[in-house]
N, C-alpha and C positions, 0 to 999 in steps of 0.2 A: 571322491577321488581328487587328489591334489596334483596340480601341474606346476612345475617350477621351470623358470627360464634359467639357462646356463649363463654364468657370468664369465667373461674372458678378459683378462688383463694382459696387454702386450706392452713390452718395453723395447725401445729402440735406442741404439747409441751409435756414435760415429767412430767407434773404435776406442774411445775413452770410456771411463766408467759411466759417465753421463755427460750430456751437453750442458755446459754452464750457460746460464742466461746472464743478463746484465746484473741482476742481483744474485748474490752468492747462494741464498737459500730458496730462490724462486724456482718452481717447477713449471713446465709447460705440459699440461695434461689434456689429452684428447679423449672424449667420452662418448660412447654410443649408449643409447638407452637413457639419456640425460633427462628426458621428460617423464620418465617413469617414477615410481614411488621412491626407490633407493637412489636413482640417478639425480633427482632433484636435490635431495639432501646432500649428496656428494658434491654437486656443483656449488651449492650454497656454502658448504664448509670450505672448499678449496678457494672460492672467491673471497670469503671472509679472512682466510689466511694469506691473502695477497699473491696467490698463484695465478698463472695465465691458464685459462680454460678454453678449450675448443670443443664446442658441442657439435657432434657429427649426427645429423638428423635427416630424415626423409621429408620432414615437413617444417619449413622455415616458420610459417605462421604459428604452429603449435609451440615451437621453441621460443619464439618471440613473446608469446603469451605467458610462457612459464618463466622467462628471463627477460623482462623488459629492459631496454637499453638504459633508461633513467636509473634503474636500480642495479644493473649489472653492466657498467660501461666498458669493462675490459674483456668481456666474454666474446669470443668469435663464434659465429654460427655458420656451419658449412653444410650444404645439402649434398646428397649422394654424389652428384656429378663433380663436386668440388673437393671431395675427400682426398683424391690423389695428390692434388697440389698442397693440401694441408700438411702432408707428411714430409715436406722437404727437410732434409737434414742440414743443419747449419754447420758450416766449417769454422773451426776456431783458428784465429791467427796468432 
């Protein structure tokens, strides 16, 4: 018997097509399941492509062991209680 987890991708915008970051092609991506098999590879790829990654996790120690700060300096790690503040929409001026 096989059991599969569902993958859900959510996109949010502030009324524009997307929220532009300081770099034209940089994305800000929040990921749940980042310490799993597929999530780890996704985070590594996004980081290698110079995108900002936010790891949404229930276990900060597990996330830090998967993504050490010395190897992944730009990754933000947020535990469940911090998720709400992670999704603040940036206003464009």
